[in-house]
Every structure is written in structure tokens, then in C-alpha cells.
C-alpha positions as CSV (number, residue, x, y, z in Angstrom):
1,M,9.0,-22.9,7.5
2,I,8.5,-22.8,11.2
3,D,5.3,-24.4,12.4
4,V,4.4,-24.4,16.1
5,R,1.5,-26.6,16.9
6,N,-0.5,-26.8,20.1
7,L,2.5,-25.9,22.2
8,T,2.3,-26.0,26.0
9,V,5.5,-25.2,28.0
10,A,5.8,-25.1,31.8
11,Y,8.4,-24.5,34.4
12,G,8.1,-26.4,37.7
13,G,4.4,-26.9,37.2
14,N,3.8,-23.2,36.2
15,V,2.4,-23.0,32.6
16,V,4.1,-20.3,30.6
17,L,2.7,-21.1,27.2
18,D,-0.7,-22.8,26.8
19,N,-1.7,-24.4,23.5
20,V,0.1,-21.9,21.3
21,N,0.0,-22.2,17.5
22,L,2.2,-20.1,15.2
23,Q,3.5,-20.4,11.6
24,I,6.3,-18.2,10.3
25,N,7.1,-18.4,6.6
26,P,10.4,-17.5,4.9
27,G,10.6,-13.8,4.0
28,Q,8.0,-12.8,6.7
29,M,9.5,-10.5,9.4
30,T,7.7,-11.4,12.6
31,I,7.9,-9.4,15.8
32,I,6.9,-11.2,19.0
33,V,5.8,-8.7,21.6
34,G,4.4,-8.7,25.1
35,S,5.2,-7.7,28.6
36,S,8.3,-9.1,30.4
37,G,7.7,-12.7,31.6
38,C,4.9,-13.4,29.1
39,G,6.8,-16.3,27.5
40,K,8.4,-14.6,24.4
41,S,11.9,-15.9,25.0
42,V,10.6,-19.3,26.2
43,L,8.8,-19.7,22.8
44,M,12.0,-19.0,20.9
45,R,14.1,-21.3,23.0
46,T,11.5,-24.1,22.5
47,I,11.6,-23.5,18.7
48,L,15.3,-24.0,18.9
49,G,14.9,-27.2,20.9
50,L,16.6,-25.8,23.9
51,K,13.4,-26.3,26.0
52,I,11.3,-29.4,25.9
53,P,7.5,-28.7,25.9
54,Q,4.9,-30.5,27.9
55,K,2.7,-30.8,24.8
56,G,2.8,-29.9,21.2
57,E,5.2,-29.9,18.2
58,V,7.7,-27.6,16.6
59,I,8.0,-28.5,12.9
60,L,11.1,-27.0,11.3
61,F,11.5,-27.4,7.5
62,G,9.1,-30.4,7.6
63,E,10.8,-32.1,10.6
64,N,9.5,-32.4,14.2
65,M,12.3,-30.9,16.2
66,F,11.6,-33.2,19.2
67,L,11.7,-36.4,17.3
68,L,15.2,-35.7,16.0
69,N,18.4,-37.0,17.7
70,H,21.0,-34.5,19.0
71,A,23.1,-34.5,15.8
72,M,20.0,-33.9,13.6
73,Q,18.8,-31.1,15.9
74,N,22.2,-29.4,15.5
75,E,21.9,-29.6,11.7
76,M,18.5,-27.8,12.0
77,R,20.1,-25.1,14.2
78,K,22.5,-24.3,11.3
79,K,19.4,-22.9,9.6
80,I,18.1,-20.9,12.5
81,S,20.5,-18.7,14.4
82,M,19.9,-16.6,17.5
83,L,21.2,-13.3,18.8
84,F,20.9,-13.6,22.5
85,Q,19.8,-10.6,24.7
86,S,23.3,-10.5,26.3
87,A,25.0,-11.3,23.0
88,A,26.5,-14.3,24.8
89,L,30.1,-13.7,23.7
90,L,32.7,-15.9,25.2
91,D,34.9,-13.8,27.5
92,S,38.0,-15.9,27.0
93,M,37.9,-15.5,23.2
94,N,38.6,-12.4,21.1
95,V,36.3,-11.0,18.5
96,F,37.7,-13.1,15.7
97,Q,37.4,-16.4,17.7
98,N,33.9,-15.6,18.8
99,V,32.6,-14.8,15.3
100,A,34.5,-17.7,13.8
101,L,33.3,-20.3,16.3
102,P,30.2,-21.7,14.3
103,A,32.3,-21.9,11.1
104,V,35.1,-23.7,12.9
105,E,32.6,-26.2,14.2
106,H,30.6,-26.8,11.0
107,L,32.6,-25.8,8.0
108,K,35.9,-27.1,6.6
109,L,37.8,-23.9,5.7
110,S,41.4,-22.9,5.3
111,E,42.8,-20.2,7.6
112,D,42.6,-17.7,4.8
113,E,39.0,-18.6,4.0
114,L,38.0,-18.4,7.6
115,S,39.7,-15.1,8.0
116,Q,38.0,-13.7,4.9
117,L,34.6,-15.0,6.1
118,V,34.9,-13.5,9.6
119,Q,36.0,-10.1,8.2
120,E,33.2,-10.1,5.7
121,K,30.5,-10.7,8.4
122,L,32.1,-8.0,10.7
123,K,32.1,-5.5,7.8
124,L,28.4,-6.3,7.2
125,V,27.5,-5.3,10.8
126,G,29.6,-2.2,10.6
127,L,32.6,-3.4,12.6
128,E,36.2,-3.6,11.3
129,N,39.7,-3.7,12.7
130,I,38.6,-5.1,16.1
131,L,39.5,-8.7,15.5
132,E,41.9,-8.9,18.5
133,K,39.7,-7.2,21.0
134,Y,38.0,-9.1,23.8
135,P,34.4,-8.7,24.9
136,S,35.4,-6.8,28.0
137,E,36.9,-4.1,25.7
138,L,33.6,-3.6,23.8
139,S,30.6,-1.4,24.3
140,G,27.1,-2.9,24.6
141,G,26.3,-2.0,21.0
142,M,29.6,-3.4,19.7
143,K,28.9,-6.7,21.6
144,K,25.5,-6.9,20.0
145,R,27.0,-6.4,16.5
146,V,29.7,-9.0,17.1
147,G,27.1,-11.4,18.3
148,L,25.1,-10.7,15.2
149,A,28.2,-11.3,13.0
150,R,28.5,-14.7,14.7
151,A,24.8,-15.4,14.2
152,I,25.0,-14.8,10.4
153,I,28.3,-16.6,9.6
154,L,26.6,-19.8,8.5
155,E,24.0,-17.8,6.4
156,P,21.0,-19.1,8.3
157,E,17.5,-19.0,6.8
158,Y,16.1,-17.5,10.0
159,I,17.6,-15.2,12.7
160,I,15.9,-14.9,16.1
161,Y,16.7,-11.6,17.8
162,D,16.0,-11.8,21.6
163,E,15.5,-8.3,22.9
164,P,18.1,-6.8,20.5
165,T,17.9,-3.2,21.8
166,T,17.6,-3.9,25.6
167,G,20.1,-1.9,27.6
168,L,21.3,0.3,24.8
169,D,21.0,4.0,24.5
170,P,18.5,5.3,21.9
171,I,21.0,6.1,19.3
172,I,22.8,2.7,19.4
173,A,19.4,1.0,19.7
174,G,18.3,2.8,16.5
175,G,21.4,1.6,14.8
176,I,20.8,-2.0,15.7
177,T,17.2,-1.7,14.5
178,E,18.4,-0.4,11.1
179,L,20.9,-3.3,10.9
180,I,18.0,-5.8,11.5
181,K,16.1,-4.2,8.6
182,K,19.2,-4.5,6.4
183,L,19.9,-8.1,7.3
184,D,16.2,-9.1,6.9
185,K,16.9,-9.1,3.1
186,R,19.4,-12.0,3.7
187,S,17.6,-14.1,6.4
188,T,14.0,-14.1,7.7
189,S,13.9,-12.1,11.0
190,I,12.0,-13.0,14.2
191,I,12.3,-10.2,16.7
192,V,11.4,-10.7,20.3
193,T,11.0,-7.2,21.9
194,H,8.9,-4.9,24.0
195,D,10.8,-1.8,22.7
196,L,8.0,0.4,21.1
197,K,10.4,2.4,19.0
198,C,11.9,-0.8,17.6
199,I,8.5,-2.2,16.8
200,E,7.4,1.0,15.1
201,K,10.5,1.2,12.9
202,L,10.4,-2.4,11.8
203,A,6.6,-2.5,11.4
204,G,6.4,-6.2,10.5
205,R,3.9,-8.8,11.3
206,I,3.0,-8.5,15.0
207,V,2.3,-11.4,17.3
208,M,1.4,-10.5,20.9
209,L,1.6,-12.9,23.8
210,D,-0.4,-12.4,26.9
211,D,-1.8,-14.7,29.6
212,K,0.1,-17.7,28.1
213,K,-1.6,-17.3,24.7
214,I,-1.4,-15.4,21.4
215,I,-3.9,-12.6,21.7
216,F,-3.0,-10.8,18.4
217,D,-1.5,-11.8,15.1
218,G,-1.6,-9.3,12.3
219,S,-0.1,-6.2,10.6
220,Y,1.5,-3.3,12.5
221,E,-1.2,-1.0,11.3
222,D,-3.9,-3.2,12.7
223,F,-1.9,-3.6,15.9
224,K,-1.5,0.1,16.6
225,N,-5.2,0.7,15.8
226,S,-6.5,-2.2,17.9
227,K,-9.2,-1.6,20.4
228,L,-8.0,-4.5,22.6
229,E,-7.5,-3.1,26.1
230,K,-4.2,-5.1,26.6
231,I,-2.8,-3.7,23.3
232,I,-3.8,-0.2,24.2
233,K,-2.0,-0.5,27.6
234,F,1.0,-2.0,26.0
235,L,1.3,0.8,23.4
236,A,0.8,3.4,26.1
């Protein structure tokens, strides 16, 4: 379980999140929405321990993330993976090396076992026979899929998707959305997005951030029928 308690995060004295509380249970697809700059990605990075809050706690699987040492935090991060908005592939590594990286760092596998695992994950995201290609040779959609193969290689309990469809054409974006639905059966999905088509297709629990706080937390049906002015403007 992910349990965010009374979280306040600021950059240079500018408060981005103010006393935010959020619980995400296993098996519960959660879509974090809001306008650009509202703190969606900041919230996710804080959950992962990549940003230290001014106040509050992030409890992961019963442990306070900010009371753990570096090694213990890394152990927690094996259970929560992230697909970054840019896919964050390493340009100097080919597809095989990029996808294999977490397994090389955390698992003791033979070359054959590693090769089999990488190919299995690439097949799962709909990519095969591109092991030797480099990021510069891939389309935007292919980069996202390779990044996703890397994100799932350790079989995490949660996957955070940071703006997974941003910068993609509608057809490719739709394919990524369908892939998220498919993988949600294996790992609990947390999707950060302002893509209305993605939100509609996934139709999970919606959490909306605005003015540093959560202003809505509920079902997609209740979200799209909400009378809150800020939600009406967002959906328009």
C-alpha cells in the first residue's frame, strides 16, 4: 500500500503541494490529473523518495520512505517502478542494455536467463527484434515501450506512468493506453496525465490536483459528471 500523509512539498520557498493525503491500494488503478504545473509529477517523485518534503510522510508497504537509509530506499524502489515522460533511455546503451539494466543491478542471472527475461518483457510490450538498436533509432512510441519493458523487468507491485501519451500521435497514444490496461493486470497502475482521451479509456479512480491540494477523489463517472467549476473547465 502507498499511504501519503499530510505531505507538503516546496521548491525555493514556493509551495507546490500543501498538506496532501492520498492512499493507493494494490489492484486500484489511480489516475492523477490536473493542469500542467499543478504538482502531479512532484507528488510521484516524492513517493519514490526522489524529492524530500518539507512536511509529512510517505508510507510504502508499512515503512516511512524518509526514515530509511539509501540501501533500504533502493529496495523499496524495486517494488515501485516509473515510466518517465521522456522514457529516460540511456543513449549510449542499446535496447537490450537499457531494458536489462535493473536486472543486471538487482538480480543474479546467467547470460541466457537475462537474455530470455529481456526478450520476454519486450514481447510483452509489443516489440521484438530490436535488441541492437539505439534510442536514436527509435520512434517516440517505441521509446515509451522500451522504457516500459525496463520498468516491468523486476515485476514491480506498482508502476507509475508519468504523462505516458505526451508527444505521441493519437494512434500511438491509443496503443500506449491499451498497453497500460493490459499491464494493469500484472502491476497496480498510477497514471499521471492531462490527456482526456487517455483518462476516458482507462476510466479508473480519478484524483485531481489543483491549487496545491486534492480537489477530487472518486470514480470516473462521478468525475465527468461533477459540477465543480475547475473540473468542468478541465474536461472542456
